[in-house]
C-alpha positions in Angstrom: 0.2 -0.1 0.0 0.9 3.7 -0.7 2.3 5.0 2.6 -1.3 7.5 3.4 -3.1 4.4 2.2 -1.6 2.4 4.6 -1.9 4.6 7.6 -5.5 5.2 6.9 -6.3 1.2 7.5 -4.2 0.7 10.1 -5.7 3.8 12.3 -7.6 2.3 15.0 -10.9 5.0 15.0 -13.6 4.7 12.0 -14.3 0.9 12.1 -17.7 -0.1 11.1 -19.8 -3.8 11.8 -21.5 -5.4 9.1 -25.1 -5.8 9.9 -24.3 -3.7 13.2 -25.9 -0.3 14.3 -26.8 2.3 11.6 -23.7 5.3 12.3 -22.1 3.8 14.8 -18.3 4.0 14.6 -15.8 1.8 16.5 -12.6 1.8 17.9 -10.4 -1.1 17.5 -8.2 -0.2 20.4 -11.5 -0.6 23.0 -12.6 -4.0 21.4 -13.1 -6.7 23.9 -11.0 -9.8 23.6 -14.2 -12.5 24.4 -16.7 -10.6 23.5 -15.7 -9.2 20.4 -13.5 -12.5 19.5 -15.9 -13.5 16.8 -16.7 -9.7 14.8 -15.1 -8.7 11.9 -14.7 -5.1 11.5 -14.2 -3.1 8.8 -13.6 0.1 6.7 -14.0 0.8 2.9 -12.8 3.8 0.7 -12.7 4.5 -3.5 -9.8 4.8 -4.5 -7.8 5.5 -8.3 -4.8 3.5 -9.4 -3.0 3.2 -12.4 -3.7 -0.5 -14.6 -2.7 -1.5 -18.1 -5.3 -1.6 -20.2 -5.5 -3.4 -24.0 -6.8 -0.6 -26.2 -6.7 -2.4 -30.2 -3.8 -4.4 -29.4 -1.8 -1.3 -27.9 -1.3 -1.2 -23.7 -2.1 2.0 -22.3 -2.1 3.4 -18.9 -5.4 4.3 -17.7 -6.5 4.8 -14.3 -9.4 2.8 -13.2 -11.5 3.5 -9.7 -10.8 0.4 -6.9 -12.4 -0.3 -4.0 -10.3 -0.6 -1.1 -11.9 -2.7 1.6 -9.9 -3.0 4.9 -11.3 -5.9 7.6 -10.2 -6.1 11.4 -10.7 -9.9 13.8 -9.2 -10.9 16.7 -9.4 -14.2 15.8 -7.4 -13.2 13.0 -4.8 -11.2 15.2 -4.6 -14.6 17.1 -4.0 -16.4 14.2 -1.2 -14.5 12.9 0.5 -14.3 16.5 0.4 -18.2 16.7 2.2 -18.6 13.8 4.5 -16.0 14.5 5.2 -17.5 18.1 6.1 -20.8 16.5 8.2 -19.1 13.8 10.4 -17.3 16.4 11.1 -20.6 18.4 12.4 -22.2 15.3 14.6 -19.1 14.8 15.4 -19.0 18.3 17.0 -22.7 18.0 18.4 -21.7 14.7 20.4 -19.0 16.9 21.1 -21.4 19.8 22.6 -23.8 17.3 25.3 -21.3 15.9 23.9 -21.7 12.0 25.1 -19.1 9.9 22.6 -17.1 8.5 22.4 -15.0 5.4 21.4 -14.2 2.1 17.6 -13.3 1.5 15.4 -14.8 3.3 10.9 -15.5 2.1 7.9 -14.1 4.0 7.6 -17.0 5.7 11.2 -18.1 6.6 11.7 -17.5 10.5 15.4 -16.7 9.9 14.1 -13.3 8.9 13.8 -12.5 12.5 17.3 -13.4 12.8 20.1 -10.8 12.8 23.8 -11.1 12.4 26.7 -8.3 13.4 30.0 -9.1 11.4 31.2 -5.8 13.2 32.2 -3.8 16.7 30.1 -1.1 17.8 33.5 0.7 17.2 32.9 -0.1 13.2 35.7 -2.9 13.5 35.8 -6.4 11.7 34.8 -8.3 13.4 36.9 -11.9 13.6 33.7 -13.4 14.7 29.4 -13.0 13.9 27.0 -12.8 17.0 23.6 -14.0 15.7 20.6 -12.8 17.8 16.8 -12.3 17.6 16.0 -9.0 16.2 12.6 -8.0 17.8 11.8 -4.9 15.3 10.8 -7.0 12.9 8.5 -9.0 15.2 7.4 -5.3 16.5 6.8 -4.3 13.0 5.0 -7.0 11.8 3.2 -7.4 14.8 1.3 -3.7 13.4 -0.6 -5.8 10.9 -2.0 -8.8 12.7 -5.7 -8.9 12.4 -5.9 -7.0 9.2 -7.2 -8.0 6.2 -7.4 -5.9 2.7 -8.7 -6.1 -0.6 -9.0 -3.8 -3.4 -11.7 -4.7 -6.2 -13.2 -3.1 -9.0 -16.7 -4.5 -8.2 -19.6 -2.6 -7.3 -21.3 -4.9 -4.2 -20.8 -3.2 -0.9 -18.2 -3.5 1.7 -20.6 -5.6 3.5 -20.9 -8.0 0.8 -17.4 -8.0 -0.1 -16.0 -8.8 4.1 -19.0 -11.4 4.4 -17.5 -13.6 1.3 -14.1 -12.8 1.8 -14.1 -13.5 5.9 -13.5 -17.5 6.0 -10.6 -17.1 3.5 -8.1 -17.1 6.4 -10.0 -19.7 8.2 -9.5 -22.3 5.3 -5.6 -21.3 4.9 -5.3 -22.2 8.5 -7.1 -25.2 8.0 -4.1 -26.5 5.4 -1.5 -25.2 7.2 -3.0 -27.3 10.4 -3.4 -30.3 8.0 0.4 -30.2 6.6 2.2 -29.1 9.5 0.2 -30.9 13.0 -1.3 -33.3 11.4 1.7 -34.5 9.0 -0.4 -34.9 5.8 2.3 -34.5 4.1 5.4 -35.8 2.6 3.1 -39.3 2.1 5.0 -42.1 2.3 2.6 -44.5 0.7 2.4 -45.3 -3.0 -1.2 -47.6 -3.2 -4.4 -45.6 -4.2 -6.4 -47.0 -1.3 -3.6 -45.8 1.0 -3.3 -42.8 0.1 -6.8 -42.1 0.7 -6.9 -43.5 3.9 -3.9 -41.2 4.4 -5.6 -38.4 3.7 -9.5 -39.3 5.1 -7.6 -39.9 8.6 -6.0 -36.2 8.6 -9.4 -34.8 7.0 -11.3 -36.9 10.5 -8.3 -35.3 12.7 -9.4 -31.5 11.4 -13.2 -31.9 11.9 -12.3 -33.8 15.4 -9.8 -31.5 16.4 -12.0 -28.0 14.9 -15.3 -29.3 17.4 -13.0 -30.1 20.1 -11.4 -26.1 19.4 -15.6 -25.4 20.0 -15.5 -26.6 23.1 -13.2 -25.5 24.7 -14.3 -21.8 23.4 -11.3 -21.2 21.3 -9.3 -20.3 24.2 -6.1 -21.9 22.7 -3.9 -22.7 20.1 -3.6 -26.2 18.0 0.0 -26.3 19.5 -1.1 -26.0 22.7 -3.6 -28.6 22.3 -2.1 -31.3 20.7 0.9 -31.3 22.3 -1.8 -31.7 25.7 -2.9 -34.4 24.9 0.0 -36.1 23.7 1.0 -35.7 27.6 -1.3 -37.0 28.9 -0.2 -40.0 30.0 -1.0 -42.9 32.4 0.7 -45.9 34.2 -1.5 -48.8 34.9 -1.4 -51.2 38.1 -2.9 -54.5 37.4 -6.0 -55.3 39.0 -6.3 -51.0 40.9 -6.6 -49.2 37.5 -4.4 -46.1 35.9 -2.6 -43.5 37.7 -2.2 -40.2 35.5 1.6 -38.6 35.5 1.2 -36.0 33.5 1.2 -32.4 35.4 -2.2 -30.6 36.1 -2.7 -27.7 33.9 -5.2 -25.1 33.1 -5.8 -26.6 29.6 -6.4 -30.1 31.3 -9.0 -29.1 33.5 -10.7 -26.8 30.5 -10.9 -30.2 29.0 -12.2 -32.5 32.1 -14.8 -29.6 32.1 -15.5 -29.5 28.7 -16.3 -33.3 28.6 -17.9 -34.4 31.9 -15.3 -36.3 33.7 -11.7 -35.6 35.3 -8.9 -38.1 35.0 -6.1 -35.9 37.0 -6.8 -36.4 40.6 -6.8 -40.1 41.4 -6.2 -43.4 40.3 -8.9 -44.4 37.4 -10.4 -48.0 38.2 -10.4 -50.1 35.0 -14.1 -50.1 34.8 -14.4 -46.9 34.5 -11.4 -45.9 32.2 -13.4 -48.3 30.0 -16.3 -46.1 30.3 -14.6 -43.1 29.5 -13.1 -44.1 26.7 -17.0 -45.7 25.1 -18.3 -42.0 25.8 -15.6 -40.2 24.3 
């Protein structure tokens, strides 16, 4: 975006709510993370942009009117932050491993957060280079969290465009979960029936996760939920039952509350554990 459009898009004032009361303008700094989590706020304006057009075989430049629609969502903000947090963790591992970072970094490359100094504070060439996490890059990216801009020449109202566009990032998130968290790729099977079974398993896992996410009121990230479930181990005592050997946390309590049973306080008899498994 041009600087004046970017400044307008990031301005916390002047936002509206699709289908909301007419004439009410919102300040996104005053939004409540819980009450406004599922709401999408927007602002729009018409702009004039230069575009190449074909005129009888000749390419000419014309000024075209387009509608710029910017939306803001707390849920989308948290989604972007969860992705960045994982990327920063990977960047910190790279720094601790002492790997050399150089060259151009891609948009989603965790190494974009790493800065390497090859000189001393006095400007002299250093024999050793020092790599560290550049917090300024993180802060620069954070200012765009939650925002999504679309430029279109459609004549529809901005509310219609927001409604059509609002599920795009959620679809993107589904693909990311399938690929990264459920390891849908790479595929190590060759037969068509086994390939189908692999992706069906991943897809069913995604559906189960989405239901689980709703049961937990969308308060936790996919990585938090999966790591917690994987760590909920038990020790079996023959003839007695199962003793939990995991650490009780806020998330394990939320899981127990959501599904109506508790496994973190005492030894669970074998019969009761079977009932829990059959109910879930």
